[in-house]
KOLBAMAR-983326 format. One line per 4 residues: number of its first residue (from 1); their letters; for each residue x, y, z of N, C-alpha, C. Coordinates in steps of 0.05 Angstrom, whole numbers, plus 5000, padded with zeros to 4 digits. Layout:
! KOLBAMAR-983326
NUM = A = X Y Z X Y Z X Y Z; ...
***
This chain:
! KOLBAMAR-983326
1 = MKRI = 8219 5611 5962 8222 5583 5965 8197 5568 5958; 8174 5579 5965 8148 5567 5959 8145 5564 5929; 8154 5584 5914 8152 5583 5885 8170 5562 5873; 8193 5559 5884 8212 5539 5874 8201 5510 5878
5 = VANY = 8190 5505 5902 8179 5479 5908 8155 5474 5890; 8137 5494 5887 8114 5490 5869 8122 5485 5841; 8143 5498 5831 8153 5494 5804 8164 5466 5801; 8179 5457 5821 8191 5430 5821 8169 5409 5820
9 = IARH = 8149 5412 5836 8127 5393 5837 8113 5392 5810; 8108 5415 5798 8094 5417 5773 8110 5404 5750; 8137 5404 5752 8154 5394 5731 8160 5364 5735; 8151 5352 5757 8157 5324 5763 8131 5309 5771
13 = QNRW = 8112 5308 5753 8086 5296 5759 8086 5266 5752; 8100 5258 5732 8100 5230 5723 8115 5212 5744; 8103 5190 5751 8114 5172 5771 8142 5162 5763; 8146 5155 5738 8172 5146 5729 8193 5168 5731
17 = NQIL = 8186 5192 5725 8204 5215 5728 8212 5218 5757; 8193 5215 5775 8198 5217 5804 8217 5195 5813; 8212 5170 5804 8229 5148 5811 8258 5152 5801; 8260 5160 5776 8287 5164 5764 8302 5186 5778
21 = HWIG = 8287 5207 5788 8300 5228 5803 8309 5218 5831; 8292 5202 5844 8299 5191 5870 8326 5175 5868; 8330 5162 5846 8355 5147 5842 8377 5165 5831; 8371 5182 5811 8391 5198 5797 8403 5220 5813
25 = VPLT = 8387 5234 5829 8398 5258 5844 8419 5249 5864; 8413 5229 5881 8434 5221 5900 8459 5209 5886; 8454 5194 5864 8476 5183 5849 8494 5205 5838; 8482 5227 5828 8497 5249 5817 8511 5265 5838
29 = FVVS = 8498 5272 5860 8509 5291 5879 8520 5280 5905; 8514 5255 5911 8524 5243 5936 8544 5221 5929; 8535 5201 5914 8552 5178 5908 8577 5187 5893; 8575 5205 5874 8598 5214 5859 8618 5228 5877
33 = VVFL = 8609 5243 5897 8627 5257 5915 8641 5236 5933; 8626 5216 5942 8639 5195 5958 8662 5181 5943; 8657 5175 5917 8678 5164 5901 8701 5183 5897; 8695 5208 5894 8717 5228 5892 8734 5229 5917
37 = VREQ = 8722 5228 5940 8737 5229 5965 8754 5204 5967; 8745 5182 5957 8761 5157 5957 8780 5155 5934; 8781 5176 5918 8799 5178 5894 8793 5156 5874; 8768 5149 5871 8760 5130 5850 8747 5146 5828
41 = WLAA = 8765 5157 5811 8757 5177 5791 8737 5166 5770; 8742 5142 5761 8725 5131 5740 8697 5125 5751; 8696 5114 5776 8670 5109 5788 8655 5135 5794; 8670 5156 5802 8657 5182 5807 8645 5193 5781
45 = AAAF = 8660 5191 5760 8650 5201 5734 8626 5185 5725; 8627 5159 5728 8605 5141 5720 8580 5147 5736; 8583 5151 5763 8560 5158 5780 8548 5184 5772; 8565 5204 5767 8555 5231 5760 8540 5230 5733
49 = IGGY = 8553 5219 5713 8540 5218 5687 8515 5200 5687; 8517 5177 5700 8494 5159 5702 8471 5172 5716; 8476 5186 5738 8455 5200 5753 8441 5221 5736; 8457 5236 5721 8446 5257 5704 8430 5244 5681
53 = CLQF = 8440 5223 5670 8425 5209 5649 8397 5200 5659; 8396 5189 5683 8370 5180 5693 8351 5204 5696; 8361 5227 5705 8344 5250 5707 8335 5260 5680; 8352 5260 5660 8345 5269 5634 8324 5250 5621
57 = IGHA = 8327 5224 5627 8308 5204 5617 8280 5210 5630; 8281 5216 5656 8256 5223 5670 8242 5246 5658; 8257 5267 5650 8245 5291 5638 8235 5284 5610; 8249 5266 5596 8239 5258 5569 8212 5244 5572
61 = IEGN = 8210 5227 5592 8184 5213 5597 8163 5233 5605; 8170 5253 5621 8151 5274 5630 8142 5291 5607; 8160 5294 5587 8154 5311 5564 8163 5340 5567; 8182 5345 5585 8193 5371 5588 8223 5370 5589
65 = DAGE = 8236 5394 5587 8265 5395 5587 8275 5396 5616; 8298 5385 5621 8311 5387 5647 8319 5416 5653; 8320 5423 5678 8326 5451 5686 8351 5462 5674; 8373 5446 5673 8398 5456 5662 8395 5460 5632
69 = LILL = 8380 5443 5619 8375 5446 5590 8359 5471 5584; 8339 5477 5601 8323 5501 5598 8341 5526 5600; 8359 5526 5620 8377 5549 5623 8394 5553 5598; 8406 5531 5588 8423 5533 5564 8406 5543 5540
73 = KKLR = 8382 5532 5537 8365 5540 5514 8357 5570 5517; 8351 5578 5541 8343 5607 5545 8367 5625 5537; 8391 5618 5546 8414 5634 5540 8420 5636 5510; 8413 5614 5495 8418 5614 5466 8394 5623 5450
77 = GIPY = 8372 5629 5464 8348 5638 5450 8333 5615 5435; 8336 5591 5445 8324 5567 5433 8298 5561 5448; 8276 5554 5434 8252 5546 5448 8256 5522 5467; 8242 5522 5489 8244 5501 5508 8217 5493 5519
81 = TEFG = 8215 5470 5531 8190 5461 5543 8194 5459 5573; 8182 5477 5588 8185 5477 5617 8166 5457 5630; 8142 5455 5620 8122 5437 5632 8113 5417 5611; 8109 5392 5620 8100 5371 5602 8072 5376 5592
85 = PSTK = 8064 5361 5572 8038 5365 5560 8014 5360 5579; 8018 5342 5598 7996 5335 5616 7996 5352 5642; 8016 5369 5645 8018 5385 5669 8002 5410 5667; 7986 5415 5687 7972 5441 5688 7991 5461 5701
89 = QSNF = 7997 5482 5687 8015 5502 5698 8001 5519 5719; 8012 5521 5742 8001 5536 5764 8009 5565 5763; 7995 5581 5778 8003 5609 5781 8020 5610 5805; 8046 5616 5802 8065 5615 5824 8069 5642 5837
93 = SD = 8051 5661 5833 8056 5688 5843 8044 5692 5871; 8043 5671 5887 8031 5673 5914 8048 5691 5932
***
């Protein structure tokens, strides 16, 4: 768990990326579920897609790929950027 948290912190250094994640994560995983429970399908889809878009924009600002994109690129053998250019990569082997 310590490694996961350290990796998350290292991948989210830029203040705008942090702000966009503070908005995008709840929009994606909480607000969309609330709309689903209320059977508001279009609003649920908009919240889910909008939340993910905010997170992807945050990673673009940070200069690294989003976690889901890294996974897809790894599976396809495509190069990916885990850490942004200004991020010092830590040793997570504690």
